[in-house]
C-alpha positions in Angstrom: 119.6 87.4 120.2 121.3 84.5 119.0 120.7 85.1 115.3 123.1 88.3 115.5 125.9 86.7 117.2 126.1 83.6 114.7 126.0 85.7 112.0 128.4 88.3 112.8 131.0 87.3 110.2 128.1 86.9 107.6 127.7 90.7 108.1 130.5 92.0 106.8 130.3 90.6 103.4 126.8 91.2 102.7 126.5 94.6 104.7 126.3 96.7 101.9 123.3 94.4 100.0 121.3 94.0 103.0 121.2 97.9 103.2 120.1 98.5 99.6 117.4 95.9 99.9 114.0 97.1 100.9 111.6 94.4 99.5 110.6 90.8 100.9 112.8 88.7 98.2 115.9 89.3 96.5 118.5 87.6 94.3 122.2 88.8 94.4 125.3 88.2 92.9 127.9 87.8 95.5 131.0 89.5 93.7 129.7 92.8 92.2 126.9 93.2 94.5 124.4 93.6 91.9 120.8 93.1 92.6 119.4 91.1 89.8 115.7 90.6 90.9 113.5 92.2 94.0 110.3 91.3 94.5 107.4 91.7 97.5 106.0 94.2 100.1 108.4 96.8 101.5 109.9 95.4 104.3 110.6 99.3 106.2 109.4 100.4 109.6 106.8 102.7 108.3 104.0 102.7 106.9 102.0 105.1 104.5 99.8 105.4 101.5 102.8 106.4 99.2 106.7 104.9 100.0 107.8 108.4 99.2 106.5 109.8 102.4 108.4 107.8 104.7 111.3 109.8 104.1 109.7 112.6 105.6 108.1 110.9 109.0 104.6 110.9 107.9 102.9 107.7 109.4 99.7 106.0 108.5 98.4 108.3 105.9 95.5 106.5 104.4 93.9 105.3 107.6 94.2 109.3 108.9 92.4 110.8 105.9 90.0 107.6 106.2 89.7 108.5 109.9 88.9 112.2 109.1 86.3 111.2 106.3 84.4 108.6 108.7 84.5 111.3 112.3 83.3 114.1 109.8 80.0 112.1 108.7 79.3 111.2 112.4 79.6 114.6 113.6 77.6 115.8 110.7 74.5 112.9 111.8 75.4 114.6 115.5 75.2 118.0 114.1 71.7 117.3 112.7 70.7 116.0 115.8 71.9 119.3 117.7 70.2 121.3 115.8 67.1 120.1 116.0 67.2 120.1 119.8 68.7 123.6 119.9 65.3 124.6 117.7 63.2 122.6 120.5 64.7 124.2 123.6 64.9 127.9 121.9 61.2 127.9 122.0 60.5 126.4 125.5 63.6 126.8 127.7 65.7 130.0 128.0 68.2 129.5 130.8 71.6 131.0 130.4 73.6 128.0 130.9 71.4 126.2 128.5 72.1 129.0 125.8 75.4 128.9 126.3 75.7 125.2 125.8 73.8 126.4 122.9 76.2 128.9 121.7 79.2 126.5 121.9 77.7 124.0 120.0 76.7 126.8 117.1 80.0 127.7 117.0 82.1 124.2 117.2 80.4 121.1 116.0 77.7 122.8 113.7 80.6 125.0 112.3 82.7 121.7 111.2 82.1 120.9 107.3 79.4 118.1 107.1 79.5 114.8 104.8 75.9 113.5 103.5 77.1 111.2 101.1 75.8 107.9 101.8 78.0 106.0 99.1 81.0 108.1 100.2 80.4 107.2 104.1 80.0 103.5 102.9 83.2 103.6 100.6 85.5 105.3 103.8 83.8 102.6 106.4 84.9 99.7 103.5 88.6 101.1 102.9 89.4 101.8 106.6 88.7 98.7 107.7 90.3 96.5 104.5 93.3 99.3 105.6 93.3 98.6 108.8 93.5 94.1 108.3 96.8 95.1 106.0 98.5 97.3 108.1 101.4 96.1 109.7 100.6 96.4 112.9 97.7 93.5 112.5 100.2 91.4 111.2 102.7 91.8 114.0 100.3 91.1 116.4 98.8 88.1 114.7 102.7 86.9 114.7 103.5 87.1 118.5 105.9 84.8 119.8 105.9 84.2 123.6 109.5 84.7 124.1 112.7 85.2 122.7 113.6 81.4 123.0 110.8 80.2 120.9 112.0 83.4 118.2 115.5 82.1 118.2 114.4 78.6 117.8 111.9 79.6 114.9 114.9 81.4 113.2 117.4 78.6 113.5 114.5 76.4 111.6 114.7 79.1 109.1 118.7 78.8 108.7 118.5 74.9 108.6 115.7 74.5 105.8 116.8 75.0 101.7 115.1 77.4 99.6 113.0 77.2 96.9 113.6 78.8 93.8 110.2 78.5 91.5 110.1 80.1 88.0 107.0 80.2 86.4 106.0 81.3 82.7 102.2 82.2 81.3 102.0 82.4 77.6 98.4 84.2 76.3 97.1 85.9 73.7 94.1 88.8 73.6 91.0 88.3 71.9 87.9 90.6 71.3 85.1 90.1 74.1 81.8 89.0 73.1 80.1 91.6 72.6 82.7 93.5 70.8 83.5 90.2 68.6 79.6 90.1 67.4 79.6 93.7 65.7 83.3 92.9 63.9 81.7 89.6 62.6 78.8 91.9 61.4 80.6 94.3 59.9 82.6 91.7 58.1 79.1 90.4 56.8 78.2 93.6 55.7 81.5 93.8 53.5 81.5 90.5 52.5 77.9 91.5 50.8 78.9 94.5 49.4 82.1 92.7 47.8 80.2 89.8 46.1 77.8 92.5 44.9 80.9 94.6 43.3 81.9 91.2 42.5 78.7 90.8 40.4 79.0 94.2 38.9 82.4 93.9 37.6 81.6 90.3 36.1 78.4 91.5 33.8 80.4 94.6 32.7 84.0 92.8 31.7 83.6 90.6 29.5 86.9 89.0 29.4 89.5 88.2 31.8 92.7 86.3 31.7 92.1 83.0 33.0 95.5 83.0 34.6 94.3 85.4 37.4 91.7 84.2 39.7 89.0 86.1 40.6 89.6 86.7 44.3 87.8 89.4 45.3 84.8 87.7 47.3 86.6 85.7 49.0 87.2 85.9 52.9 89.9 87.7 54.2 91.4 85.3 57.2 91.7 87.1 60.4 94.8 87.7 62.2 95.3 86.4 65.6 97.0 89.1 66.9 95.0 91.2 68.4 96.6 94.0 70.3 95.6 94.6 74.0 92.9 97.4 74.4 91.3 98.1 78.0 87.7 96.9 78.4 87.8 95.6 74.2 89.8 92.8 74.4 90.6 89.8 76.9 93.2 87.7 78.1 93.5 84.0 77.2 96.1 82.0 79.0 97.0 79.1 76.6 99.9 77.6 78.8 101.4 78.1 81.9 104.7 76.3 83.3 106.9 76.3 85.8 110.4 74.7 86.7 112.8 74.9 90.3 116.3 76.2 90.2 118.8 73.2 90.9 121.7 74.2 92.4 124.7 71.9 93.7 125.1 73.3 97.7 123.6 76.0 99.7 125.4 77.8 102.8 123.4 79.7 105.4 124.5 83.4 106.0 121.5 84.7 108.0 122.2 88.3 109.4 120.6 90.6 111.9 120.4 94.0 110.4 119.0 97.4 111.0 117.7 97.9 114.8 115.8 100.8 116.1 115.0 101.3 119.7 111.8 102.4 120.8 110.7 106.1 121.5 109.3 105.0 125.3 111.9 104.3 128.1 115.0 104.9 125.8 116.4 107.3 128.1 116.0 105.3 131.5 117.5 102.3 130.2 114.2 100.0 130.5 113.1 96.8 128.8 110.4 97.6 126.6 107.5 95.1 126.0 108.0 94.2 122.4 110.3 93.8 119.5 109.3 94.2 115.7 111.0 92.0 113.4 110.6 92.3 110.0 112.4 89.3 107.6 113.3 89.1 103.8 114.7 86.4 101.7 117.6 87.1 99.8 119.1 84.4 97.4 122.8 84.9 96.6 125.1 83.5 93.6 128.7 82.7 95.2 130.7 82.9 91.8 130.8 83.4 88.2 130.0 79.3 87.6 127.2 79.4 90.1 125.3 82.7 88.4 126.1 80.9 84.4 124.8 78.4 86.1 121.6 79.8 87.4 120.9 82.0 84.0 121.9 79.1 81.6 118.9 76.9 83.6 116.4 80.2 83.4 117.1 81.0 80.1 116.7 77.1 79.0 113.3 77.1 80.8 112.2 80.6 79.1 113.4 79.5 75.8 111.2 76.0 75.8 107.9 77.3 77.3 108.1 80.9 76.5 107.1 80.9 72.9 103.9 79.4 72.9 101.8 81.9 72.0 102.0 85.7 71.3 102.9 87.0 74.8 104.3 85.7 77.7 105.2 86.5 81.4 107.6 85.4 83.6 108.1 85.4 87.1 110.6 83.8 90.1 109.6 83.2 93.5 111.6 82.4 96.6 110.4 80.4 99.1 111.7 79.5 102.5 109.7 76.7 104.0 108.0 78.0 107.7 109.1 81.9 106.5 107.0 84.3 108.0 107.6 87.9 106.8 106.5 89.9 110.1 107.4 88.7 113.6 106.3 90.0 117.2 108.7 88.9 120.3 107.6 89.2 123.7 110.5 90.6 126.5 111.5 89.6 129.5 109.0 92.4 130.9 106.0 92.4 133.1 102.6 91.1 132.3 100.8 94.6 132.5 102.9 95.7 130.0 101.6 93.7 127.4 98.1 93.3 128.1 96.7 95.9 126.0 98.8 94.8 122.7 96.7 92.1 121.5 94.8 91.8 118.1 91.4 91.6 119.7 92.1 95.2 121.5 93.7 96.5 117.9 90.3 95.8 116.6 88.2 97.5 119.4 90.4 100.5 119.4 89.8 100.0 115.3 85.4 99.8 115.5 86.3 103.2 117.9 88.0 105.0 115.0 91.3 105.3 117.3 93.2 102.9 114.8 96.1 105.5 114.6 96.4 106.6 117.9 96.8 102.6 118.9 99.3 101.9 115.9 101.6 105.3 117.4 101.4 103.8 121.1 102.2 100.4 120.0 104.8 101.6 117.8 106.5 103.4 121.1 106.5 100.6 123.3 108.5 98.1 120.1 111.9 97.7 118.9 112.6 97.0 115.5 114.7 94.8 114.0 115.4 93.7 110.7 116.4 89.9 110.1 117.4 88.8 106.4 117.4 84.9 105.4 120.3 84.6 103.5 120.8 81.6 101.0 124.0 81.5 99.4 124.2 78.8 96.6 127.2 77.4 94.3 127.5 75.0 91.2 130.2 73.1 91.5 129.7 71.1 88.4 128.6 73.6 85.9 130.5 74.4 83.1 132.4 77.5 82.1 129.7 79.3 79.3 128.6 83.2 78.4 125.3 84.4 80.0 123.2 83.8 77.3 120.5 85.7 76.7 116.5 85.1 77.3 115.7 85.8 73.8 117.1 83.2 71.3 119.3 84.7 68.0 117.8 84.7 64.5 119.9 82.0 63.4 118.9 79.9 66.3 115.5 80.3 65.0 116.6 79.7 62.0 118.0 76.5 63.0 114.9 75.3 65.3 112.6 75.9 62.6 114.2 73.7 59.9 114.5 71.1 62.7 110.9 71.3 62.9 110.5 71.4 59.1 
C-alpha cells in the first residue's frame, strides 16, 4: 500500500503510541506519549461479548449464544411434531426400519433441552438480528472497495483533510418526575396545614410575645433546586448546550499503517487472499509544550464560560476528519469466483438460516487485516507560554468574578 510506504518515517515516531490506542479517536502528547483522551468503538480484530474474551481467542460469543437458543427453540417445535408422528406410526405400522428411525429420534432430538417460552424466543430473535446488523463483518462488507487503487485514493483524501476538534458541554439539573412531584406537593400542603394549626394553638395559649421576633412558623419554606439524581424518580432537565472548535495554527499529516495480520487460509502456499480488512482510527497529536498549553487553554476557557450555568455539566470531545469511515474492505487482485460469496446479501441469507457464525469465521479466514491510523499533528506557533490551567477555577477567581457581577 502507498500509505505504508509514504509513512514509514512517521511510524518510527508514533509506533509506541499507536500500539497503545484501541479506540477510534485519541488525543496524544508527542513529547511524553501520554494519552489524554480516547473514545469510540474498539478497533480490534475480534468481536465478542466482552473485550476480555478477545485475549483468549473467543470470537462471536454473543452471536453463538443467541444461535444456540434459537436452534434449541426450533428443535423443540420439531420434537413436538416427531412425538405426534411417532405416536401415530406406533399404533399403525411396525416395520424394522421405521422402528430404528423412531429409536434414533428418541435418543437425539427428543433428548435435547426444550425451550418453549415464546417471549424468550422472540427476544432472542430480535437480539440475534440486532447483533448481526452491528457486527464487524456486515460493516466491512457494506464498506467494500473495488480495488487497492481506490483504497489508496481514499486514504490520500483523508490525509489532505484537516481535523475538526469539537468540544461540547451540556448543563443540566434533576427534577422530580410529575407523579412524584404531585405527592411531594400534597405532603407539603399537609405539613403547612399542621403548622398553621400549631401556630393558632400557640397564639391562643401565649398572650405575649416579643414584638422584635416575628412569628414565622407558618411561612412556606422555599424548596431547594438541587435535587439529587435518583433512578426512575428524577428526570434530567437540560438547560443549556454549547459547542466550540479547537483553533490551531498549522497541521501536519503523519498517517501510518500499523498491525498487519495475514489470513489463515492460503498463508502457506503464498497465494493472494480475496480481501483485506482495514480498520481506521483518528489520532490528534499535540506537537510540543506550546501546542499542549494552547489546546488546554482554549478548552479551559470554554468549560469555564459555559460549564457553570447550572448544577451539573457534561463535557465531551469529538475528533472528526471529513470522509472518515472506521472500517473498510479492499478487494485484492484475484479471480472473481473467490469474491462471489462475500456480499452483504449473502451475509443476510446465511444469517436468516442461522449460520451467521460459520459465515463470519469463513469470511475471516479469507481476509488479511491491517490497521491504519490517521495521525494529525497540530502546532500553535503564536501561543504564549503559560501554565496548564485547571478546568475548575480557584476560590480567588470565583470571588473576583462574583464581585465583578455585583
